[in-house]
C-alpha positions, 0 to 999 in steps of 0.5 A: 588100279589098272582096269586090266588087272582089276578085270583079271582079279575079278575074273579069278574071283568070279570063277572061285566063287562059282566053283565054291557055290556049286560045290556047296549047292550040290552038297546041300542038294544031297541032303534034300528029301526025295520030293520032286517039288522040294528039289525043284524049288531048291534048284530054282532058288539056288539057280537064280540067287547066285548072281546077287553076291556077284553084283558088287564084284562086277561093279568094282571090275567096271569102276571108272569105266563109264564116262562121268556126265558133267553138267 
């Protein structure tokens, strides 16, 4: 697959995932108790974990981009 097409598909996938992730995170945040510590912990976790599902997509987008070292 052409690298430009792969990056276009990946970019659309990232935007769609982030939109759905933010909507889901805010829907869950509405159900949290009014405790500041619980809300802080939730948003710290949600704010740092979002990139974990992105790793395979970013690796796929850059597949074949780096030169292979031959020994």
